[in-house]
Each structure stands twice: as C-alpha cells, then as structure tokens.
MIKOLNU-813780 format. One record per residue: x, y, z of N, C-alpha, C, O in turn. Coordinates in pm, whole numbers, plus 50000, padded with zeros to 5 digits. Example, Ala and Ser with C-alpha at 12.3 -4.5 7.8 and 13.67 -1.06 7.14 Angstrom:
BEGIN
513194943150780512304955050780513204967050780514244966850846/512854977550708513674989450714512905000350787513415011450804/
//
This chain:
BEGIN
496739433676142498019426576145497939412676197497239412076298/498479400376154498739389276216500009384576261500979387576192/500179377676364501539373876429501819360376402500829353076410/502909354576370502979338676385502979334276537503719339776618/502289326076566501929320276704502899311376755502789300076709/503739312976831504849303976899504359298977047503949306277137/504509284677048504209278077172505359279077247506189270477221/505719288877350506829292577411506939283077549508079281377591/505979277577613506009269777702504759261777737503629266577728/505029248577780504049237277803504029232977937505109234277995/503099228078001503289218178135502139213578177501159220878180/502089199078220501009193478268501559185778406502739184778440/500579181278466500949173678599500489158378558499879155478454/500839150378646500339137078621499029137378653498649144578745/498019128278572496869126778585496529116078696497339107278723/495349116878756495109109978882493529104778872492799110478791/493009094278952491739092078977490939101179046491489109579116/489629100779036488859108179098489049106779247489059094979283/489189114779333489369113379479490809111979527491109113279646/491569109479443493029111579474493819122479446494969123679489/493179131579368494019143679317493819154379440493169153479543/494669165379385494519178679458493439186879408492989184279296/492909197679484491739203779422492209208779292493359207279251/491219215079227491229218279081492129231479069492849233378972/492029240779182492709253779182494209249379210495069255579148/494639239179298496099235279306496439231479190497229238479127/495929219279134496259213279015496439224978894497459224278825/495649233778871495769242878769496879250978789497719252378700/496989257778920498349266378949499649258478915500609264078861/499649244778950500769238078920501269235478778502449235078741/500129233878701500429232578544500759246078494501609247378405/500129256278545500509270678487501779273978520502499279478436/502199271278639503809271878683504629265378599505689270778567/504329254278556505219244678490505349251278337506439250778281/504279256978277504269262778143505069274878158505989277578081/504759281578246505689296778269507339292578293508219299278239/507649281478377508989277878394509349274178253510359279078204/508549265378179509359259178049509269271377964510009269077868/508809281277953508699292277848509949301677914510469310377844/510299299878023511159309278095510819324678104511599333678075/509559326178147508949339678185508369339378321508329328978385/507929350578366507239351278487505659352478453505269354378338/504799351178560503409352778544502899366778522501749369478485/504069377378556503899391378541503759392878388503029401878347/504319385978310504399387978157503519384278091503529387777973/502409375878139501159370278090499939382178090499469387078193/499619384877975498689396077955497279391977970496389400077997/497059378577950495519374877967495619359677987496579353577940/494639353278055494409338978060493139336878029492159343378065/493189324977944491899317777887491929303577994492939296978019/490679301278044490659288578135489699280178104488569284878095/489869268178085488999257578052488659248478172489579244178240/487309245178202486899234678281485529231978250484919240478184/484909220678291483609217378247482689215778398481529219578413/483399210378481482629209978617483119218378716484209216078767/482439227778750482719238878844482139250278858481609254478755/482029257978966481279270178941481829278578864482819275478798/481239291478858481889302078763483009308478836483019308978959/483979313378759485359318378801486289309378869487199314278936/486149295878859487239287878903488539289378839489579285278890/488459296578703489669299878643490289310378726491469308778756/489719320478766490379329278862491009322178986492119326079020/490499313479047490769307079182492049300279142492959299879225/492239294179005493709286678987494719298778961495839299079011/494219308678879495259319678819495859328378952496989332878966/494859329179031495429338679157496359331779239497149337579314/496269317779225497569310479316498739312779253499759311979322/498859316079115499989316979043500519333879061501719336279059/499659343079074499939355979081498679363079053497899358778968/498449373779120497299383279103497969396979052498519405579121/497779396878921498249408278832496959418878769497109429778714/495889412778793494829421478739494539417378592493799425378534/494899408278528494699405478392493339401078372492669396978467/492919401678261491709395278236491769379678237492739373978187/490759372778292490629359678294489449354278249488469355078324/489309347978122488079343078076488059325878093488949317378080/486729325078124486489309678154485679303978048484739310578003/485999290377995485339284477881485139270577929485899263577996/483829267577874483329254277878482849249877761481779254577724/483419241377690482919233777568482999218177565483519211677474/482459213777666482529198477690484049194077676485009200877715/484109180677610485549176077603486489184077531487689183977556/485939191377440486999200777367487319215977449487619226777398/487179213277560487369225377644488869232177645489169244077633/489609222177660491139226277667491389231777538491859243177533/491129224877425491739229877296490689243677251490989250477153/489629246277321488819257077295489379268777343489189279577286/490259267377476490799276777541492339281177451492709292877440/492989270577400493929271477308493479279877180494199287977123/492439277177152491839283777010491749299577049492189308276974/491249301877153490879316077197492059323777202492209334377142/493099316877294494449322777300495219325077162495649336177129/495339314477092495959315876967495139327976874495739334376787/494019329676898493429341676818493849355676858493969365176782/494059355676996494679368977057495849371177004496089382176955/496699362177005498119363776970498209366576808498749376776765/497719358076736497679358776599497199371476550497719377376455/496149375876617495549389076554496399401076578496159411376515/497489400476675498199409876710497539419476830497999430376866/496489413576877495939419777002496649419577126496439427677215/497609408877132498279407077255499679398377231499699389777143/500739400677304501929393177283502149381377364503159374477347/501179378277462501649366477578500299361977636499799369377720/499769352577606498579345977664498699332977695499069324377615/498379330577825498089315577863496919307677848495919313477888/496749297777808495649290377805495909278977906496999273177905/495029275977984495049267878107493689257978131492519261578137/494219245378142492709235578161492979227578263494099223278289/491749224778338491809215978433490489209778475489429214478432/490519198478564489349192978582489319183878705490139174778714/488439186078794488389178078924487109168478910486039171778962/487229158978854486119148378827485619139378924486359135679015/484399135278917483889124779002483899111278934484019109878812/483759101379018483879086678971482559083778886481489088678920/482689076178782481649071078705481359077078598482139085678556/480219074178530479809079678387479549095178401479109100278504/479859101778293479579116278282477939117978299477159110278242/477529128278378476129130078385475979146178395476879154278417/474649148578372474339162178382474059166678515473469159078591/474329175678543474169181978693473009196978684472999205978768/472299196578588471429207178567470169199878499469959199578378/469459194778587468399186578548466959192778541465959186178513/466989207978575465849215378574465659223078471464889232578476/466439219478353466459228078243466599220078103467089208778111/466269224177991466599215677870468029211077864468909219377886/468339198577837469569194077799470059198377659469309198277562/471119201577653471839205577511471939193477418472099194677297/471829181377482471739167777396470339163377368470159152177322/469319171477391467869167877384467569163677227466799154377203/468199170777126467769167776976468689154976940468309146376861/469829154776999470779144876965470209131477020470179121076953/469729132677153469409120377205468089113477156467849101677183/467229121577082466029118377009466369108776893465789098176867/467589115376815467939109676692468719096276732468569085976666/469539096776841470379084076887469659075376919469979063876887/468449077676992467859067577058467019057976949466919045676958/466489065776851465849061676717466509055676655465929045876607/467799056976623468699050176531469139035876604469089025276542/469629036976760470059027576810469129017776875469359005676875/467899024076937467139014176994467669008177123467108998177169/468689013677184469149008277319469659019677416470329029377382/469239016677538469499026777641470979024177688471469012877683/471659034677733472939033377802473309047877847472799057777794/474149048577940474649061977957475009070277841475249064577735/475069081977849475159092377733476419087177636476229082777523/477539088177690478709086177606478969071777555479509069277448/478539063277638478569049277601477569047877474477939041977372/476419052977485475419051477375475829056777249475659050077147/476409069377243476819077077138477999069177067477969064576953/478939068777148480319060577076480129047677041480439042476934/479549041777148479229025877115478449025176992478799017076906/477319033276971476389031376872477199035876747477009029176645/477959045176741478859049576640479769036676596479829032976479/480369031276688481109019376646480279008776584480709003176484/479179005676632478338995576583477948999076421478138991176328/477409011876411477339016576265478499013776182478299010176066/479829014976233481009013676156481298999576128481778995576022/480998992576226481038974976193480158972076098480558965676001/478728976076107477698973776027478118977875876477898970475780/478588987475869478958993975719479968988675650479958987075528/481048985375740482478980975676482728967275705483758962075662/481968961175766482218946775826483328944675925483948934075939/483488953975981484628952976113484188946576226482958946276236/484828941176317484498936376455485068941976565486058949076548/484638940376675485158945276789486688944476818487288952276892/487208934676753488558931776770489568944176721490668946576770/488898951776606489738962276561489698972676682490748978576708/488808974876742488888984876875489618980876963490258989277025/489758967076995490568961777098492158964277063493068966477143/492218963276933493628965076876494158980576899495318983676927/493308987476885493659001776910493879004177053494779011877088/493008997277152493249002177286494638995377340495389001277417/494848983477294496128978077324497388987077271498408989477336/497148990877156498139000677116498499012177200499659015777220/497289018477254497459031077336498139026277494498649034177573/498019014077511498589007877629500159009577637500849015077723/500579001777496501999001577478502489013677482503609014877532/501859024777437502479039477427502539044577566503559050577601/501659042977640501399048577774502569042177863503059049077953/502989030577842503829025977936505169032477913506079028977987/505439041777817506589050677835506319063877881507259071777891/505029067577914504819081177958504619081078120503699074278164/505379087778202505459087178344504289096078382503949094478500/503529105678308502339112778339501149106178312500079111878334/501219094178264499779087378223499379080178344500219075878423/497959078578362497329073978471497289058078453497209051978560/497339051478354497189038578333498539034278237498599037278118/499499027378302500729023578229500879008878214501979004278183/499909001678232499968987978238499608982378084498508984178033/500568976378028500238970977874499318958777910499398950277998/498408960977809497308950177773497228946877619497338955477532/497018933777597496878929077481495458931477438494588934477518/495208929677286493788928877250492888919877310491728923477333/493268908477338492568896577406492268901977549491188898577597/493078909777620492848913377756491628924777743490718925877825/491748931577643490758941577617489098935177573488008939577610/489348925677498488058918977471487588909877582486388906977586/488418905177671487948898177795487438907977914486688903878003/487858920077909487368928278010485818931378014485148930877911/485378934078119483788933878148483308943278041483808954078010/482088936377983481398942877878480428955477946479648953978041/480628964577893479778978077944478598981177853477688988177898/478558976377723477528979077622477338966377548477418967577426/477128955177593477238943377513476558943577380476938936177289/475558951777367474908950877214475698954877116475538950977000/476618962877152477618970977046479008965977063479908972077006/479308954477140480608951277161481638956477221482818953877197/481098966177324482088976277399482338969177511481478962177565/483578970577555484118964577690484538975077761484598986377712/484918972077895485328984377992486748989977943486979001977961/487558983277891488868988677847489048995477715490089000777673/487828994577653487579002877534487109019677554487049028377467/486859020677678486209033577735487479041977809488279035577877/487619053977795488639062377878488099062878013486879061378019/488679064578117488219066378253488119079878309489089087078283/487139085478382487109096678428488549100178509489159091878575/488909112778491490559116578547490369131078586489569138978537/491289133178688491529147178745493039149778673493889141378645/493059162778656494339170178620494349182378540493279185978492/495479189678518495749200878447496779200178363497649191478371/496749211078260497849213478159497749228578134496789235078175/498749233978066498739247878037499709249977903500559241477876/499579257477852500569264577731500519278777734499509284977768/501779285077691501889298677699502169301177557503019294777496/501419310977500501479315577338501979328577326501509338077389/502879329377249503609341877233503679345877101503439337077018/504009358877052504039365076922505469361476889506289360276980/505789359776765507189357676745508109371276777509269369876815/507589383276760508359393976810508599394376961509629399477004/507619388777046507929389277172508889379477218509639381877312/508889365477138509769353577174511189361077131512099361177214/511359367077006512619374276958513199383377091514259381777152/512289391877110512609402077207513149395777345514069401177406/512519384077391512839378977526513719368677499513999362977604/514289363577401515169351677368514409339277413514949331377491/513169337077367512469324377415512619312577304513079315877194/512289300577325512389289677246511359292577142510229295077183/511589292477009510739295576890510819282876797510689283376675/511009272676860511239260276794509839253676734509809246476634/508769257176808507509252676765506529261076740506369268476837/505759263276650504659274276616503589264576570503709253676512/502309272476616500959267476550500939273976416501109286076396/500719265776333500549271276185499349270476109499219275475997/498369263476177496819264076148496079259576248496589251676327/494929262976262494089258276370492579261676332492299272476280/491669252476359490149255276309489409248476414489659237476462/488359257076446487269251276528485979250276444485679259076363/485239239376466483979236376385482769230776481482989222376569/481729235276461480419230776516479649221376426480059218676313/478469215976479477789208676378477119214776263476889226776283/476759210676157475999213476046474579208276074474279199976159/473739214575987472179209075993472099194175960471269186176003/473179191275870472949175175817473029166575946472649154875936/473469170876058473769159876161472199154776194471979143176232/471209163976178469999160776198469129155176100468279146476120/469479162075969468679162375851468989148475783468069142675726/470289142775786470729130775749471369123775861472589123175867/470439117375969471159112676088471909099776060471599091075978/472899099976138473849087776134474729090576255475269101576272/474879078976349475519077576447476779082076442477279088776533/477399078776335478849083176320479089100576320479949107476374/477999103676241477799119476236477519125776385477979136576421/476679117376468476369123976594477419124876669477209132576763/478599119676669479879118376745480909126276686482049125276731/480609135876568481619146676548482319143676425483249151176396/481949131676327483099129976243482889141476118483809143776040/481789147276111481539157976019482379169176054483119174475971/482279173476190483129185476232484649180976222485439189376179/485099168976256486419165876234486739166776088487739173376059/486219162476014486359161075873486619177875817487649181275758/485649185875843485779198675793486809206075863487459214075795/487079205075984488199213876067489479206476019490499213376015/489569194575986490879190275928491299193875783492429196575742/490099193475711490409199375560490679213875563491629217975497/489989221875628490469236475666491969237775710492669246275655/492379230975790493689231375837494729227175727495689234275696/494499216975678495399211775565495359222675466496459226975430/494279227875416494139239975301495089252875377495939258675309/494919255675484495409267275542496819266575553497489276675530/497369255175587498839252075617499479247575484500689245675474/498579245975380499319239875254499929227775263500949226275195/499499217575340499999205775333498849193775334497669197475337/499119180575334498209171975376498279161675474499209162475555/497609153375482497689143975600499129137575575499919136275669/499409134175459500679126575427501849132275475502859125275467/501959144275528502939153075561503039151375736504069154975793/501969146075808501969145675944502889133675986502999123675915/503559135276110504419126776161503849119476286504059107576307/503179127076361502809125676502501339132176525501009143576494/500559122476585498989129076600498789125076737499169114376784/498079135476810497209131476957495619134376914495229145676888/494949125076912493629125876873492699122076983493129116477084/491239125376963490369123177091489809108077084488779104977025/490589099877148490259086577167489459084477307489839076077389/488579090677322487689088977448487149075677453486949070577563/486889068977340486699055577330487469050377215487749058077123/487879036877212488689032277088488099032676999488729031476894/486579034476990485779032776864486049048276804486069050176682/486239057576884486349069976807487659071176747487839075976635/488459067376816489949066976731489859060776604490509066176513/489169050076576489129045776447488169054176361488429054576241/487169060676402486509069576330487189082176289486979087776182/488029086276380488879097576368490009096076259490379105776193/490539083476244491589079876145491029085076010491709092575939/489639080375973489049084075850488659097675836488699103175726/488219104375954487939117975941488849127575919488609138075861/490089123675973491309132875946492009130375822493039136475793/491419120475739492139118275606493279108575621494109108475531/493439100475724494429092275745494489079875655495529073875629/493229076675608492919064375533491599067075476490939075875529/491109060375372489909060875318488769055975385489069048875481/487589057475366486549052475435486569036575447486919030075348/486269031175544486679016275561487859011075556488078998975547/488829021475563490359017975563491139015675691492299011575695/490329019075801491029018975921491499004975976492449004176055/490788993575930491348980175968492628978775904493478973075972/492978982775783493938980375705495288987675777496328981675803/495039001275802495759010675876496319003776014497509004376045/495538998676076495828992776209496678980276170497758978576226/496298972376087496998958876042498348962476012499338956776058/498358971475937499768974775874500608983575975501698988275941/500118985476084500838992176184501359006476176502389011376223/500199012776093500479025076027499749035576131499459046676089/499479032376255499169041376362500089040076484499619043476592/501319035776478502139033776582503499036676512503659039876394/504459034676613505989036476585506439026176454506109014476435/507099032776394507499025776248506539025276133506799020476022/505439030676169504449032776079504329046976021505139055276060/503419050275934503069062575871502689074875967503139086175948/501799071376077501349080376181501459075876312500769066376350/502279081876390502469076176540501139084776607501099097076616/500189076176646498899079776708498819082076831498629071476891/498869092376909498529090177062499849085077125499749075477202/501149090677101502359084177183502239086377314502879079077390/501409096277365501049096077507500459086677592500559085377714/499729079377497498779069077559497429071777509496679062477482/497049085277494495849089877469494929092677571495359092877686/493669095077549492589095277645492519081277722492489080277845/492499071177638492559058077697493299054577793492809048077885/494649057977793495539053177897496099065577975496389064178093/496249077577914496829089177977495589092778091495759095178211/494429092478022493249096878114492829109878047493509116677971/491519112378091490619123478028490049133678124488839133378147/490859142978183490209152978255489859164778166490679172678119/488359164978146487999170678032488439185178003488699188177887/488539194078098489009206778057490699206578032491249215677971/491319196978079492749197678074493329189077929494439190977878/492359179977882492789170277778493569177877658494719175077623/492729188277597493339195177473494529199577506495399197777421/494869205677617496239211177653497219200877705498389204477720/496909190577729497639178977757498179173677624499349170277610/497309173177532497669170077373498769177877327499809172577290/498579190677329499389203377304500859200077365501879200277297/500809196877502501939195177576502919183377515504139184777506/502189171377474502849160277427503329163277298504419158177271/502679171877189503049173877063504079184377079504969183676994/504199192577154505249201477168506449196977215507459202477172/506549187577300507809178477347508169172677224509369173477195/507229165477121507779155677043508249165376942509209161176876/507849176976912508489185476813509789192576836510529196876748/510019193376994511259198277045512379186477043513579188877047/511829173377036512729162477037512979158777176513999152677207/512199161877251512419158777409511159151177477510629154677583/510829141277404510009132677468510219117877512509359109277524/511719116677535512239107277590512059093777515512399092377397/511509083977592511409071477537510049071277433509879062077353/509249080977445508149082677341508449090577223507579094377145/509699092877209509889104277089509899096076957510509085476935/509099103276873508809100176744509969104576664510079116676649/510959095576603511979098876538511819110276416510969107776331/512489120876404512209129076302511099137876282510799144376182/510419136876414508939145476402509209159376381510009165776449/508469164376277508589177576232507009184476230506769196276256/506119175576198504659182776176503949173476261504159161376263/502979180476341502259172776449500659178076446500389189976440/499789169076452498369172676433497699169776569498009160176639/496689179476602495969177276734494419177776688493939186176612/493759167476748492489165276720491569164276876491819155376957/490639173376897490069173077033488479176976996488129186276924/487679167877061486379168877035485569168977145485879163477250/484269176377122483319176577240481879177177167481499184777078/481189166677235479799166177177478859177977224478809183677332/478159179577114477009190677149477089204677060476109212077060/478019207477001479099201176964480339211676943480079223676928/481519207576942482889215976892484049204276871484269194576944/484699208176750485939203276728486899210276718486639220376653/488319209676765489329217876716490269210376669490529200476737/490929212076564492109205476503493019217176485492679228076439/494309213376530495439222176540496629215076465496889203076478/497299223476390498619217476324499819225176372499869237476364/500679218776418502019224476479503259221476377503239212276295/504289230076394505389226076300506639229576367506669240776417/507719221876377508969222076421509869233076340510169230376223/510269244076392510909255176326510399260976182511059263476081/509129262276205508479267376087508559280076055507999284275954/
//
C-alpha cells in the first residue's frame, strides 16, 4: 500500500559563516524542534529520523536527535555530498509513502570549515578520481575541485551557445535581490551584475568571480513527513504534499561521451525532472516557484535547461525576459538560493523544502510568490546524486 505524503512541519535556523555558528548537534536540535513545533506534534510521535551531514564522525545524527528527545527510535545517517539533505528527505518520503511508517523526520545540518571544499580522506582512492581525469583532460586547467567542475561547465556553455560571463552575473544579482527579503539568508546585501563582474576573479580562465560562487556555511533544517491518515487523525496541516520525487545517479555516458556540463550533473537532473513530471502528470509550464541548486551561478543557468524551463541555449532569453524572478514565468530561488542564503551541505535540501512549503502555504512574507500552487525542488551532489521533488498545495 502507498500513502500520500504530507509535509506537516518544516523548520530551519539562520545560516552562519564558519566559526560563528553553534555546534552541529545544537543547530540540528534547534531545527528539529522548529519542525516539530510547526507540525504541532511531539518528538515522541516521530517513529524514525533520517539525518544528513557530510562533514563529521559517524552517528552525529544521534547526537543531534538525542538533544530533542531519546525515545529509542531508529536514526539513520546519510551522506550524499551536496544532495545530502534531499537524500534524507527522499528516504523519509519512501518510508511514509510505502506505508511502513506514519511519521518520519528528515533532518540535515553542517558545521563547515572556511575555504574551498576539500577531501579529509587522502589515504584512499577519491570518489572523484575518474571524474577528475576526464575534467582535467577537457579543461586543461587546475583549480579547486568545485571551481574547476562548475567553472569548466560554464565555459563549455559559453563556448557552445555564445553566452558571456555577464549572464551568470545577472543570475547572481537576482539571487541577492531575492535574499534581501529573507531574514534567514546569510548574505542580504543587494549586488548588481556589475558588482558581480567586478568582484575578485577566482578562476579567470573561465570568467568566474568570487560572487558567482556560494560560500561555505553552517546551519540546519528539518521536515516532518506524515501519512494522510496520520494527519487527519491528529488534525495536522495537510495543505502541502509531495506529489512526485525522484533520485538519479550518473549513467555510463558521463564517461563515454565526456562533457563538462555532463560532469556536473545535467544528465542526472534532466532524467530526474522528466520522471517527476511524468509521475505527477504535469510539465514544467505548471510550476510556479522553484528552489534549485545554484552552488555557482553557472549551475543555475545549466539547471534552467536541464529542468526543461527553456530549450538548450535558451537561458539567456529566459533571464533577459525576467522569467526567473517575480513577475515572470518561474520565480527561481525566492530564498536567495545557495548563492545568498548559504550552502551548509547537509542542510541545503531541507532548507529548500522549508522555503517551498512556506511558499505553498502562502506564508513566505515579503518573498511570497503570488498564487503559488506547484513548487519544484532540485538538489545536486557531485559524484553523484540528484534529487528532484515536486510539491503541490492542497493536492
């Protein structure tokens, strides 16, 4: 049997710069408490917790959950790179949808260190070894991993479609305008496309500047998923449901037909999105609001096309027409996205969930997308995993 999955409660704490946040367990417990309060239930009602984080020792999830309450429930820890938060959400949704459980919490947190992402396990093969070999061969430039991958993909996009770095600068400027209305965002200062272009170059060969990259961030977010029967029985808010969700990983073609755009998950995104649209019986034209994985401004542009928001090479027109912001076809990253809100890896997917649930409830305040009824979430992890989730109001 399968059950419709209701998002009964969501919660997140303000994101912070590394070195200025509380410890991961305290942040996680705070976010979990906010989600339980939003749902109107007790921690004793939760039958299982799925907890995501990337940087930390084993059973960090238990350390955070124990601060909320020690009820002996299963706690499963998840690590799927930058898609970790949505991977936790994916597993929690499966448990409820299958009918195995009625009430599951997905929790994500990250206590990050300053600077570029780096491996902490250099005494063994890297999961990026095959990817690095292809990327280095295609790009011929050395840089930190994330800069190299996404900067290279942006260069491939520019070479293919004749775009310029100004396209990415416009996307970054849009993110700052949206974040100005989000009290939970790390960076709320509005910047112009000119400001973005004038910021320090971090990968000059591909036209990438500092403001085109998201910052390392600390934070936590959570969601409580319940069955419809549980929600009815307890009188919980049933206004938002997950109507389709898919997780994909890389196919063999990522190595057989190497492309820098493919290396950063465009194929995974395209496949997951198509499956979600088919399962829900709708298309991208029905979506009102989107939270997508803009770890770099370059990736937001690539994701527009992978999600089917515009045809290949059509991102420049979409941005020029204002169809990625308020008043346009798709309000993209009303939270400010990873670029302005911040990107604590394990929490990001659940922060996206929190934003979209608030939008569909009509409770997003100054960020509210008028008439939002259908919301799309995209969360990507290199190496790789992509989770695309479709939410609907009063579905």
